[in-house]
C-alpha positions as CSV (number, residue, x, y, z in Angstrom):
1,M,0.0,0.0,0.0
2,A,1.2,3.5,-0.7
3,K,2.4,5.8,2.1
4,K,-0.3,7.1,4.4
5,K,-0.7,9.4,7.4
6,L,-3.0,8.8,10.3
7,I,-5.5,11.6,10.7
8,Y,-8.1,10.0,13.0
9,S,-8.4,6.9,15.2
10,G,-11.9,5.8,16.2
11,K,-13.6,2.9,18.0
12,S,-14.0,0.7,15.0
13,K,-11.8,2.4,12.3
14,D,-8.6,4.3,11.7
15,V,-8.6,7.0,9.0
16,F,-5.5,7.7,6.9
17,D,-4.6,10.3,4.3
18,I,-3.1,8.5,1.3
19,T,0.0,10.5,0.3
20,E,1.4,8.5,-2.6
21,G,0.3,6.0,-5.3
22,P,-2.8,5.8,-7.5
23,Y,-5.1,6.9,-4.7
24,A,-3.0,9.8,-3.5
25,G,-5.2,12.5,-2.0
26,K,-7.9,10.0,-1.0
27,Y,-8.6,8.6,2.4
28,L,-8.1,5.0,3.6
29,L,-10.4,3.5,6.2
30,L,-8.8,0.6,8.2
31,F,-11.5,-1.4,9.9
32,K,-10.5,-2.7,13.3
33,D,-11.5,-5.6,15.5
34,G,-12.7,-3.5,18.5
35,A,-16.3,-4.0,19.4
36,T,-18.7,-1.8,21.5
37,G,-21.1,-3.0,24.2
38,Y,-21.3,-3.2,27.9
39,M,-20.0,-5.3,30.8
40,E,-22.3,-7.8,32.6
41,N,-21.1,-9.9,35.5
42,G,-17.5,-9.1,34.5
43,K,-17.9,-10.2,30.9
44,P,-18.3,-8.1,27.8
45,V,-21.7,-8.1,26.0
46,F,-21.2,-6.9,22.5
47,D,-24.0,-4.6,21.3
48,P,-23.7,-2.0,18.5
49,G,-26.3,0.2,20.3
50,Y,-23.6,1.2,22.8
51,D,-20.6,3.5,22.4
52,T,-17.9,2.0,24.6
53,V,-15.4,-0.5,23.3
54,V,-15.4,-3.5,25.6
55,G,-13.2,-5.9,23.7
56,E,-12.1,-7.3,20.4
57,I,-13.7,-9.9,18.1
58,P,-11.0,-11.5,15.9
59,G,-11.8,-11.0,12.2
60,K,-14.5,-8.4,13.0
61,G,-12.6,-5.7,11.0
62,A,-12.6,-7.8,7.8
63,I,-16.2,-8.7,8.2
64,A,-17.2,-5.0,8.7
65,C,-15.2,-4.0,5.6
66,R,-16.9,-6.6,3.4
67,F,-20.3,-5.7,4.8
68,A,-19.8,-2.0,4.2
69,T,-18.6,-2.7,0.7
70,Y,-21.8,-4.7,0.0
71,F,-24.1,-1.9,1.2
72,F,-22.2,1.0,-0.3
73,R,-22.4,-0.7,-3.7
74,L,-26.1,-1.4,-3.1
75,L,-26.6,2.3,-2.4
76,K,-24.8,3.3,-5.6
77,E,-27.1,1.0,-7.6
78,N,-30.0,2.8,-6.1
79,G,-28.6,6.3,-6.9
80,I,-27.6,7.2,-3.4
81,P,-24.3,9.2,-3.3
82,S,-21.6,8.4,-0.8
83,H,-17.9,8.8,-0.3
84,Y,-17.1,5.2,-1.3
85,I,-14.5,4.5,-4.0
86,D,-13.1,1.0,-3.8
87,T,-12.2,-1.8,-1.4
88,I,-8.5,-2.8,-1.7
89,S,-8.0,-5.4,1.0
90,D,-9.9,-7.4,3.6
91,T,-9.8,-4.5,6.0
92,E,-9.1,-1.5,3.8
93,M,-11.5,0.8,1.9
94,V,-10.6,3.9,-0.1
95,V,-13.0,6.8,0.1
96,E,-13.3,10.4,-1.0
97,P,-12.1,12.9,1.6
98,A,-15.1,14.3,3.3
99,T,-15.8,16.8,6.0
100,P,-18.3,15.6,8.7
101,L,-21.2,17.9,9.6
102,S,-19.6,20.0,12.3
103,M,-19.3,23.6,13.6
104,A,-16.5,25.6,15.2
105,V,-16.8,27.3,18.5
106,E,-18.3,30.7,18.1
107,A,-16.9,32.1,21.4
108,P,-13.7,30.1,22.3
109,E,-12.8,32.6,25.0
110,F,-15.5,31.3,27.3
111,P,-14.4,28.4,29.5
112,G,-16.3,25.2,28.7
113,S,-16.9,26.1,25.0
114,A,-16.4,23.2,22.6
115,P,-16.8,22.6,18.9
116,L,-19.4,20.4,17.3
117,L,-17.0,17.8,16.0
118,N,-19.5,15.8,13.9
119,L,-23.0,14.5,13.8
120,E,-24.5,11.1,13.7
121,F,-28.1,10.5,12.6
122,T,-30.0,7.6,14.2
123,W,-33.1,6.1,12.6
124,R,-35.6,4.0,14.5
125,N,-37.9,1.4,13.1
126,N,-38.9,0.4,16.6
127,A,-38.8,1.8,20.1
128,T,-36.0,0.2,22.0
129,G,-32.5,1.0,23.3
130,S,-31.9,4.7,24.3
131,F,-35.1,5.7,22.6
132,W,-37.3,3.6,24.9
133,R,-35.1,4.6,27.9
134,R,-35.8,8.3,27.1
135,Y,-39.5,7.7,26.3
136,P,-40.6,4.8,28.5
137,F,-44.2,5.7,28.0
138,A,-43.9,4.1,24.6
139,Q,-44.7,0.4,24.1
140,P,-41.4,-1.5,23.6
141,C,-40.9,-2.3,19.9
142,K,-43.6,0.2,18.8
143,N,-43.4,1.1,15.1
144,L,-41.6,4.5,14.8
145,H,-41.7,4.8,11.0
146,K,-38.0,5.5,10.8
147,V,-38.0,8.5,13.1
148,V,-34.6,10.3,12.7
149,E,-32.6,11.8,15.5
150,A,-29.3,13.8,15.4
151,W,-26.6,13.2,18.0
152,T,-23.2,14.8,18.6
153,K,-20.5,12.2,18.2
154,G,-17.7,12.0,20.8
155,D,-16.7,10.4,24.0
156,V,-20.3,10.9,25.2
157,D,-23.0,11.1,22.5
158,V,-25.6,13.9,23.2
159,L,-29.0,14.2,21.5
160,I,-29.5,17.5,19.7
161,T,-32.8,18.7,18.3
162,M,-33.2,19.7,14.7
163,E,-34.4,23.1,15.8
164,A,-31.2,23.6,17.8
165,L,-29.1,22.6,14.7
166,E,-30.8,25.3,12.7
167,E,-30.8,28.1,15.4
168,T,-27.2,27.6,16.3
169,G,-26.1,27.8,12.7
170,A,-24.8,24.2,12.5
171,M,-27.1,23.4,9.6
172,T,-29.6,25.3,7.5
173,K,-33.3,24.2,7.5
174,D,-32.9,22.9,3.9
175,E,-29.8,20.9,4.9
176,I,-31.7,19.4,7.8
177,L,-34.7,18.4,5.6
178,H,-32.3,16.9,3.0
179,S,-30.4,15.0,5.7
180,V,-33.5,13.5,7.2
181,E,-34.9,12.5,3.8
182,L,-31.5,11.0,2.9
183,V,-31.3,9.0,6.1
184,K,-34.8,7.7,5.7
185,N,-34.1,6.7,2.1
186,I,-31.0,4.8,3.0
187,A,-32.8,3.2,6.0
188,E,-35.5,2.0,3.7
189,I,-33.0,0.4,1.3
190,V,-31.1,-1.3,4.2
191,S,-34.4,-2.5,5.9
192,Q,-35.7,-4.0,2.7
193,E,-32.5,-5.8,2.0
194,F,-32.6,-7.4,5.5
195,S,-36.3,-8.1,5.1
196,S,-35.5,-10.1,1.9
197,K,-33.4,-12.3,4.2
198,D,-36.1,-12.8,6.7
199,L,-34.5,-10.4,9.2
200,H,-35.7,-7.1,10.6
201,V,-33.7,-4.0,11.3
202,I,-34.6,-2.4,14.7
203,D,-32.5,0.7,14.3
204,G,-29.3,2.1,12.9
205,K,-27.1,5.1,12.7
206,F,-25.4,6.9,9.8
207,E,-22.8,9.7,9.6
208,L,-23.2,12.4,7.0
209,G,-20.8,14.9,5.5
210,R,-19.7,16.9,2.6
211,L,-17.2,15.6,0.0
212,K,-14.0,17.7,0.0
213,Y,-14.0,18.1,-3.7
214,G,-17.7,18.1,-4.3
215,D,-20.4,20.8,-4.5
216,G,-21.1,20.9,-0.8
217,K,-24.0,18.5,-1.1
218,I,-24.5,16.3,2.0
219,V,-23.9,12.5,1.4
220,I,-23.5,9.4,3.6
221,I,-19.9,8.9,4.8
222,D,-18.1,6.6,7.3
223,E,-19.6,3.1,7.1
224,I,-22.6,0.9,7.0
225,S,-21.6,-2.2,9.0
226,P,-22.7,-4.5,11.8
227,D,-21.4,-1.8,14.2
228,V,-24.2,0.6,13.2
229,L,-27.2,-1.7,13.0
230,R,-29.4,-3.7,15.4
231,V,-31.2,-6.6,13.8
232,C,-33.8,-9.1,15.1
233,K,-35.5,-12.2,14.0
234,G,-39.1,-13.3,14.5
235,Y,-40.5,-9.8,13.8
236,A,-44.3,-10.1,13.6
237,P,-46.0,-6.7,12.9
238,D,-49.7,-6.0,13.3
239,E,-51.7,-3.7,10.9
240,N,-50.0,-0.7,12.4
241,G,-46.5,-2.1,12.2
242,N,-46.1,-2.7,15.9
243,C,-44.5,-6.0,16.8
244,T,-47.0,-8.4,18.3
245,V,-44.4,-10.6,20.1
246,F,-42.8,-7.8,22.1
247,R,-43.9,-9.3,25.4
248,Q,-41.9,-12.4,24.7
249,C,-38.9,-10.5,23.3
250,A,-38.4,-7.2,25.3
251,V,-37.0,-7.4,28.8
252,T,-36.9,-4.2,30.8
253,N,-35.8,-3.2,34.2
254,Y,-35.8,-0.2,36.4
255,A,-33.4,0.0,39.4
256,E,-31.5,2.8,41.0
257,D,-33.1,5.4,38.8
258,K,-31.8,3.6,35.7
259,R,-33.9,2.0,32.9
260,T,-32.6,-0.9,30.8
261,I,-34.1,-2.8,27.9
262,K,-32.9,-5.8,26.0
263,N,-34.3,-7.8,23.1
264,K,-34.2,-11.5,23.3
265,N,-34.7,-11.8,19.5
266,Q,-31.8,-9.4,18.7
267,V,-29.4,-11.2,16.3
268,K,-25.7,-11.2,17.0
269,A,-23.8,-9.6,14.1
270,A,-21.9,-12.8,13.6
271,D,-25.3,-14.5,12.8
272,F,-26.5,-12.1,10.1
273,I,-23.3,-10.9,8.3
274,D,-22.6,-14.1,6.3
275,I,-25.8,-13.7,4.2
276,F,-24.5,-10.5,2.7
277,L,-20.9,-11.6,2.1
């Protein structure tokens, strides 16, 4: 591989600037084996809905790279723009340089001020995870019609309203509308692809940005991988799209002012990736 310079190291990927060779000026994504989740009884429980790396799964990086390749190519077939260029090894993907949706600090002289580094957009087919924990009055696994939320991405992810994005100047109203529509379109393509394999996507998250050498239009960047999707089996919707077996699947608890929710029918990434590879 040509020479490259590390510009960012994340939970699941490292990003390099390619400095020589046929892809000079492009970015290289190196997919890693680190996996997010939580600790339970001293052991890691891997779950893409969490943001803390709790261990490694050997071969996970190669699996995520192949999975992302599959879906980026699928999006291209459906006319959805992205930063994807090519996959050059089991764990390496070449992409167009892109700037994540972000915003500099307006008044850096004030202690505590911080930039908006980048945004992630979650989409929810069903009420579970952090959505249900925030809105426990909703029935677990209720159909949410791909509701889209924006989150700051960092050591601690923070929910940010669409109105706040507009009023702070982070995004214009038109950019927000475009981003929500883009996320829903991609979510529909991904959901239908899983449905064709008798699997159901519970929720997912995408990162958006602007191509460095583009016209400023917002596109999907980063990845589509097992790290950003929660999938279940046995989904049985009623006429309103609400899952009818949620009482046998969802397990909730409330203790010490903390809510938790788990889904018995959630599929481990290792059990659904092979059908796309």
